[in-house]
C-alpha positions as CSV (number, residue, x, y, z in Angstrom):
1,X,5.3,6.4,-2.1
2,X,3.8,7.0,1.2
3,X,4.3,10.5,1.4
4,X,3.9,11.4,-2.1
5,X,0.0,9.8,-1.5
6,X,-0.3,11.5,1.4
7,X,0.5,15.1,-0.2
8,X,-1.5,14.5,-2.8
9,X,-4.2,13.4,-0.5
10,X,-4.0,15.8,1.6
11,X,-3.6,18.9,-1.2
12,X,-0.9,21.1,0.7
13,X,2.5,20.6,2.0
14,X,1.6,22.5,4.8
15,X,-0.7,19.8,6.2
16,X,1.7,17.1,6.0
17,X,1.0,14.8,9.3
18,X,3.6,13.1,10.9
19,X,4.4,9.6,9.6
20,X,3.7,6.9,12.2
21,X,3.4,3.2,12.1
22,X,0.1,3.4,12.5
23,X,-0.6,6.1,9.6
24,X,1.7,3.9,7.6
25,X,-0.4,0.8,8.4
26,X,-4.1,2.9,7.7
27,X,-2.5,4.0,4.2
28,X,-2.0,0.4,3.6
29,X,-4.8,-0.9,4.5
30,X,-6.9,2.1,2.5
31,X,-5.1,0.6,-0.5
32,X,-5.4,-2.9,-0.3
33,X,-9.7,-2.1,0.2
34,X,-9.4,0.1,-2.8
35,X,-7.7,-2.8,-4.9
36,X,-9.7,-5.3,-3.8
37,X,-7.3,-6.9,-1.5
38,X,-8.2,-8.7,1.7
39,X,-5.9,-8.5,4.7
40,X,-5.6,-10.7,7.8
41,X,-7.5,-13.6,8.6
42,X,-9.6,-12.8,5.5
43,X,-7.2,-13.3,3.4
44,X,-5.9,-16.7,4.5
45,X,-9.8,-18.6,4.0
46,X,-9.9,-19.3,0.0
47,X,-6.4,-20.1,0.4
48,X,-6.7,-22.4,3.5
49,X,-10.0,-24.0,1.8
50,X,-8.3,-24.7,-1.1
51,X,-5.1,-26.4,0.3
52,X,-7.4,-28.5,3.0
53,X,-9.6,-29.7,0.0
54,X,-6.4,-31.2,-1.7
55,X,-5.3,-33.3,1.5
56,X,-6.5,-37.0,2.4
57,X,-9.0,-37.2,5.2
58,X,-6.6,-38.1,8.0
59,X,-4.5,-35.3,7.1
60,X,-6.8,-32.9,7.1
61,X,-8.3,-34.2,10.3
62,X,-4.9,-33.8,11.9
63,X,-4.8,-30.3,10.6
64,X,-7.8,-29.6,12.0
65,X,-7.1,-30.3,15.2
66,X,-4.5,-27.9,15.7
67,X,-6.3,-24.8,14.2
68,X,-7.2,-23.5,17.7
69,X,-3.4,-23.4,19.2
70,X,-3.2,-21.9,15.5
71,X,-5.6,-19.4,16.3
72,X,-4.3,-18.8,19.7
73,X,-0.6,-18.2,18.5
74,X,-1.7,-15.8,15.7
75,X,-3.1,-13.5,18.6
76,X,-0.4,-13.6,20.6
77,X,1.4,-13.0,17.2
78,X,-1.2,-9.8,16.6
79,X,-0.6,-8.6,20.2
80,X,2.9,-8.7,20.2
81,X,3.1,-6.4,17.2
82,X,0.6,-4.2,18.4
83,X,-2.0,-4.7,15.6
84,X,-4.7,-6.1,17.0
85,X,-6.3,-9.9,16.8
86,X,-6.9,-9.8,12.8
87,X,-3.6,-12.1,11.7
88,X,-4.4,-14.8,9.3
89,X,-2.4,-17.8,8.0
90,X,-1.9,-19.6,4.7
91,X,0.0,-22.7,5.2
92,X,1.4,-24.8,2.0
93,X,-0.4,-27.9,3.8
94,X,0.1,-29.8,0.4
95,X,3.7,-29.7,0.5
96,X,4.0,-29.4,4.6
97,X,2.1,-32.6,5.1
98,X,4.5,-34.7,2.3
99,X,7.8,-32.9,4.2
100,X,6.3,-34.4,7.2
101,X,5.6,-38.0,6.3
102,X,9.3,-37.8,4.2
103,X,11.1,-37.1,7.9
104,X,9.1,-39.5,9.6
105,X,6.3,-37.3,11.1
106,X,3.5,-38.7,8.9
107,X,0.3,-37.1,10.0
108,X,1.5,-34.5,12.4
109,X,2.5,-31.4,9.8
110,X,-0.2,-29.5,12.1
111,X,1.1,-30.2,15.4
112,X,4.6,-29.3,13.6
113,X,3.6,-26.3,12.0
114,X,0.6,-24.8,13.8
115,X,1.6,-25.6,17.7
116,X,5.5,-25.6,17.1
117,X,6.5,-23.0,14.7
118,X,4.1,-20.9,15.4
119,X,4.3,-20.9,19.6
120,X,8.2,-20.2,18.7
121,X,7.6,-17.5,16.5
122,X,5.2,-15.9,19.2
123,X,7.4,-16.4,21.6
124,X,10.2,-14.6,19.6
125,X,8.5,-11.4,18.9
126,X,6.9,-11.3,22.3
127,X,10.9,-11.0,23.4
128,X,12.0,-8.6,20.7
129,X,8.9,-6.1,20.4
130,X,9.5,-5.4,24.0
131,X,11.3,-2.8,22.7
132,X,9.1,-0.3,21.2
133,X,11.7,0.7,17.8
134,X,11.7,-3.0,17.2
135,X,7.8,-3.4,17.6
136,X,6.8,-0.4,15.7
137,X,9.3,-1.7,12.3
138,X,7.8,-4.9,12.7
139,X,4.4,-4.0,12.4
140,X,5.3,-1.3,9.6
141,X,6.7,-4.3,7.6
142,X,3.6,-6.8,8.4
143,X,1.0,-4.8,6.1
144,X,-0.7,-8.1,4.7
145,X,-1.3,-9.5,8.3
146,X,-0.8,-12.8,7.7
147,X,1.7,-15.3,8.4
148,X,3.0,-17.7,5.5
149,X,4.1,-21.3,7.0
150,X,5.7,-23.4,3.6
151,X,8.8,-25.4,2.8
152,X,11.9,-24.1,0.7
153,X,14.5,-26.3,-0.5
154,X,17.0,-23.2,-0.6
155,X,16.9,-22.3,3.3
156,X,20.5,-23.1,4.7
157,X,19.6,-23.0,8.4
158,X,18.8,-26.3,9.9
159,X,15.6,-24.4,11.5
160,X,12.9,-22.8,9.7
161,X,14.3,-19.4,8.3
162,X,11.8,-15.7,9.0
163,X,11.6,-12.9,7.1
164,X,8.8,-10.1,6.0
165,X,8.3,-10.4,2.6
166,X,8.1,-7.6,0.0
167,X,4.0,-8.0,0.3
168,X,3.7,-7.6,3.5
169,X,3.6,-11.5,4.8
170,X,5.7,-12.8,7.8
171,X,7.3,-16.0,6.4
172,X,8.5,-19.0,8.4
173,X,9.6,-21.5,5.9
174,X,12.3,-24.6,6.3
175,X,13.8,-27.2,4.3
176,X,11.6,-30.4,3.8
177,X,14.4,-32.4,6.2
178,X,14.3,-30.2,8.8
179,X,10.9,-29.3,9.5
180,X,10.8,-30.1,13.2
181,X,14.9,-29.0,13.8
182,X,16.4,-26.4,16.0
183,X,12.2,-25.1,16.5
184,X,13.4,-22.6,19.7
185,X,15.6,-20.7,17.5
186,X,12.8,-19.5,14.8
187,X,12.7,-15.9,15.0
188,X,15.8,-15.3,15.5
189,X,17.3,-13.7,12.5
190,X,14.3,-11.6,12.3
191,X,16.1,-8.8,13.9
192,X,19.1,-8.7,12.0
193,X,17.6,-9.4,8.7
194,X,15.0,-6.8,9.0
195,X,15.6,-3.6,7.0
196,X,17.9,-5.6,4.8
197,X,16.6,-7.5,1.1
198,X,14.7,-10.5,1.8
199,X,15.8,-13.5,0.8
200,X,13.2,-13.6,-2.4
201,X,12.4,-10.9,-3.8
202,X,8.8,-12.7,-5.0
203,X,5.5,-12.0,-3.4
204,X,5.2,-14.9,-0.3
205,X,1.0,-14.9,-0.2
206,X,-0.2,-18.0,-1.7
207,X,-3.3,-16.3,-2.7
208,X,-2.2,-13.3,-3.9
209,X,-4.5,-11.2,-2.0
210,X,-3.2,-8.9,0.5
211,X,-1.1,-6.0,0.4
212,X,-0.2,-6.5,-3.3
213,X,-0.9,-2.2,-3.3
214,X,1.6,-1.9,-0.5
215,X,4.6,-4.5,-2.0
216,X,6.3,-1.0,-3.6
217,X,6.4,0.5,0.1
218,X,8.0,-2.8,1.4
219,X,10.2,-3.5,-1.5
220,X,12.0,-0.3,-1.5
221,X,13.0,-0.5,2.3
222,X,9.5,0.4,3.6
223,X,9.1,0.6,7.4
224,X,9.4,3.3,9.7
225,X,13.0,4.0,8.7
226,X,12.3,4.7,5.0
227,X,8.9,6.2,5.7
228,X,11.3,9.2,8.5
229,X,13.6,9.7,5.7
230,X,11.1,10.5,3.5
231,X,9.7,12.9,5.6
232,X,12.9,14.0,6.2
233,X,14.1,14.7,3.4
234,X,11.0,16.4,2.1
235,X,10.6,18.7,5.5
236,X,14.1,19.6,4.1
237,X,12.6,21.0,0.6
238,X,9.8,22.8,1.9
239,X,12.3,24.5,4.4
240,X,13.5,26.4,1.3
241,X,17.5,27.2,0.9
242,X,20.2,25.1,3.2
243,X,20.1,24.4,6.8
244,X,23.1,24.3,8.9
245,X,23.5,22.6,12.7
246,X,21.1,20.0,13.4
247,X,18.7,20.9,10.7
248,X,21.3,20.0,8.3
249,X,21.7,16.6,9.9
250,X,18.2,15.3,10.1
251,X,17.6,14.0,6.2
252,X,21.0,12.6,5.9
253,X,20.5,10.6,9.5
254,X,17.3,9.3,8.4
255,X,18.4,8.2,4.8
256,X,21.5,6.3,6.6
257,X,19.3,5.0,9.2
258,X,16.7,3.7,6.6
259,X,19.7,1.4,5.0
260,X,20.4,-0.2,7.9
261,X,19.2,-3.3,9.3
262,X,17.3,-3.3,12.4
263,X,19.5,-4.6,14.8
264,X,22.4,-2.2,13.6
265,X,19.5,0.8,13.4
266,X,18.6,-0.4,17.3
267,X,22.4,-0.1,18.6
268,X,23.1,3.4,16.7
269,X,19.4,4.5,18.3
270,X,20.5,3.4,21.9
271,X,23.4,6.0,21.5
272,X,22.2,8.8,20.5
273,X,21.1,10.3,23.9
274,X,25.4,10.1,24.0
275,X,26.0,11.6,20.7
276,X,23.4,14.9,21.6
277,X,25.3,15.2,24.8
278,X,28.9,15.5,23.3
279,X,27.5,17.6,20.3
280,X,26.2,19.9,23.1
281,X,29.6,19.8,24.9
282,X,31.4,20.9,21.3
283,X,29.2,23.7,20.6
284,X,29.7,24.8,24.1
285,X,33.5,24.7,23.6
286,X,33.5,26.4,20.2
287,X,31.2,29.6,22.0
288,X,28.3,28.8,19.0
289,X,25.6,27.2,21.3
290,X,23.6,24.2,20.9
291,X,22.8,23.7,17.2
292,X,25.4,21.7,16.4
293,X,24.3,18.8,14.3
294,X,25.8,15.7,13.1
295,X,26.4,13.4,9.8
296,X,27.4,9.7,10.4
297,X,28.1,7.6,7.3
298,X,26.4,4.7,9.5
299,X,26.4,2.5,6.3
300,X,30.1,2.6,6.0
301,X,31.1,2.8,9.7
302,X,28.5,-0.8,10.4
303,X,30.6,-2.4,7.8
304,X,33.9,-1.3,8.9
305,X,32.9,-2.0,12.9
306,X,32.1,-5.8,11.7
307,X,34.9,-6.1,9.5
308,X,37.3,-4.8,12.8
309,X,35.4,-7.5,15.0
310,X,33.0,-4.8,16.3
311,X,29.4,-6.0,15.1
312,X,26.7,-4.1,16.0
313,X,28.9,-1.5,18.1
314,X,29.8,1.5,15.4
315,X,27.1,3.7,17.5
316,X,29.4,3.4,20.7
317,X,32.3,3.5,18.6
318,X,31.5,6.8,16.9
319,X,28.6,8.5,19.2
320,X,30.4,7.4,22.4
321,X,33.4,7.5,21.9
322,X,34.9,9.3,18.9
323,X,32.2,12.3,19.9
324,X,34.1,12.0,23.6
325,X,37.5,12.4,22.8
326,X,36.9,15.5,20.0
327,X,34.6,17.4,22.6
328,X,37.3,17.0,25.2
329,X,39.8,18.0,22.8
330,X,38.3,20.9,21.8
331,X,37.3,21.9,25.5
332,X,41.1,22.3,26.3
333,X,42.2,24.1,23.4
334,X,39.4,26.5,23.2
335,X,40.3,28.0,26.9
336,X,42.7,30.1,24.1
337,X,40.2,32.7,23.2
338,X,42.4,32.7,19.7
339,X,42.0,29.3,19.1
340,X,38.2,29.3,20.0
341,X,37.7,32.1,17.8
342,X,39.6,30.5,14.4
343,X,37.7,27.3,15.0
344,X,34.0,28.8,15.4
345,X,34.9,30.7,12.2
346,X,36.0,27.7,10.5
347,X,32.9,26.0,11.7
348,X,30.2,27.5,9.5
349,X,28.0,24.6,8.5
350,X,27.9,23.9,12.6
351,X,28.0,19.9,11.4
352,X,30.6,17.5,12.4
353,X,30.8,14.4,9.7
354,X,31.8,11.2,11.0
355,X,33.2,8.5,8.4
356,X,35.7,6.0,7.2
357,X,38.5,6.6,4.7
358,X,41.1,4.5,3.7
359,X,43.2,7.3,3.1
360,X,43.9,8.2,6.5
361,X,47.5,7.3,7.3
362,X,47.3,7.8,11.0
363,X,46.2,5.0,13.5
364,X,43.4,7.1,15.3
365,X,40.7,9.0,13.5
366,X,41.7,12.4,11.5
367,X,40.1,15.3,12.1
368,X,40.1,18.8,10.3
369,X,38.0,21.9,8.9
370,X,36.1,20.9,5.3
371,X,36.3,23.2,2.9
372,X,32.5,23.6,3.0
373,X,32.8,24.5,7.2
374,X,32.4,20.8,8.5
375,X,34.3,19.6,11.4
376,X,35.3,16.0,10.2
377,X,36.4,13.0,11.8
378,X,37.4,9.7,9.9
379,X,39.2,6.6,10.0
380,X,40.7,4.2,8.4
381,X,38.1,1.1,7.9
382,X,40.7,-1.2,10.1
383,X,41.4,1.5,13.0
384,X,38.0,2.3,13.9
385,X,39.0,2.0,17.8
386,X,42.5,2.8,17.6
387,X,44.2,5.4,19.7
388,X,41.0,7.0,20.3
389,X,42.3,9.6,23.2
390,X,44.3,10.9,20.2
391,X,41.3,12.0,18.5
392,X,41.6,16.1,17.3
393,X,45.3,16.2,18.2
394,X,46.4,17.3,15.2
395,X,43.9,20.0,14.7
396,X,45.8,22.9,16.3
397,X,48.5,22.3,13.9
398,X,46.8,21.8,10.7
399,X,44.1,24.3,11.2
400,X,44.6,27.4,8.9
401,X,46.8,25.0,6.3
402,X,44.9,22.9,3.2
403,X,43.0,20.6,4.4
404,X,43.4,16.7,3.4
405,X,40.5,16.8,1.0
406,X,39.5,19.6,-1.3
407,X,35.8,18.1,-1.7
408,X,32.8,18.9,0.2
409,X,32.2,16.9,3.1
410,X,28.6,17.4,4.1
411,X,26.5,14.2,3.3
412,X,23.9,16.1,1.9
413,X,25.1,19.7,1.0
414,X,24.5,22.0,3.0
415,X,24.7,26.0,3.4
416,X,28.3,26.2,2.8
417,X,28.5,24.1,-0.1
418,X,25.7,26.1,-2.0
419,X,27.7,29.0,-1.6
420,X,30.6,27.2,-3.1
421,X,28.9,25.8,-5.7
422,X,27.3,29.2,-6.4
423,X,31.0,30.7,-6.5
424,X,32.3,28.3,-8.8
425,X,29.4,28.8,-11.1
426,X,30.0,32.4,-11.4
427,X,33.8,31.7,-11.8
428,X,32.8,29.1,-14.8
429,X,30.3,31.5,-16.8
430,X,33.1,34.8,-16.1
431,X,35.7,32.5,-17.6
432,X,33.7,31.4,-20.9
433,X,32.5,35.3,-21.1
434,X,36.5,35.6,-21.4
435,X,36.9,33.1,-23.8
436,X,34.5,34.0,-25.7
437,X,35.7,37.8,-25.8
438,X,39.2,37.1,-26.6
439,X,37.9,35.1,-29.7
440,X,36.1,37.5,-31.0
441,X,38.8,40.1,-30.8
442,X,41.1,37.6,-32.5
443,X,38.5,36.8,-34.9
444,X,38.4,40.6,-36.1
445,X,42.0,41.1,-36.1
446,X,42.5,37.8,-38.6
447,X,39.5,39.5,-41.1
448,X,41.5,42.8,-40.9
449,X,44.4,41.6,-41.7
450,X,42.6,39.7,-44.9
451,X,41.0,42.9,-45.8
452,X,44.6,44.7,-45.9
453,X,45.9,42.1,-47.9
454,X,43.4,42.3,-50.2
């Protein structure tokens, strides 16, 4: 959505800028201004006044006493996320005050929410956002610049849970009976849940207001990763034709990364340098140069790694272990010139595909050259990290035989796949023409026999 708006705004695709968190934020804010929606502190003032007016004077006085602490912690949150000081807070004070009284903390709702909750949340964000990738992702999802504090009977944990809502707010909510439980754990699940569907698909902002125009972006998996996926896909389209090597992998990689939770994405990202190093080794071994790409079915690989007891280690398994073993095997095999030439000829797509496949019989990942010129490395979901040193061992014996699968392996198509599709289409058309010709001949013979009988 953001990318389409940019293209229409600029007039031509050639002028498309690189999407950054700052640019995404600027677009969201421009949309909000156009729709008359406020962000940050401005989005909170009316809601705050309405909530305060409904409180008893004593409760109102207690909440007011902690507003200075609230503002201090909001500034810490803004600084941690790199979005400036304009961060607002919408607290469902009526429900929070009632819940605090129910828990035995009468007239302490301001202390709980503005002091304890926001302090813990700010500390967690300051720790998480030392990583630039995390900071950029959080900031991109925080389009409303508003922290929402509220009670929710549906929370399962004993501490307040946090998540980014579909309308760009950072929600902190707790069960009515657990307002002051395990406060130090607040925000702990944010890193893992960011990028997944939020607990609620409803808007979180108490007064509508901010970031309504950005809701569609966030709801569809906004953030930096999704914007990068859209940009990569568009760049592939604008380039025309099909790409090979690293270029064939960019759009697929961005799409896969956008579907991962932020914690998993961060782990995969940490091993990309090792991936690139091993891909260069593979290219050098095969004599095809440095332009070798990698398409990893990251969503399935991350799920399989978690199932095997290796949660958040998919990047280490595939980019470090698998590719290292595969590169070492190819370096050994390709010392023979005949083998090297044969491998290179079958590696037309210049892409290594990493994936899971229930049909693999061996305990280690099997490798083969696919019909569309990719080098496939695939393992059973329960054997991701089994006998890694054996990877590639069957390649020499199987090369030249029918591959285990007759299907294309490239996740996003590619040059070889396009060529195969064109050949199939030509054969289909030729076959249809032959059928029509034969039917025509049969019809002509039938008519001739009928005339003779008459």
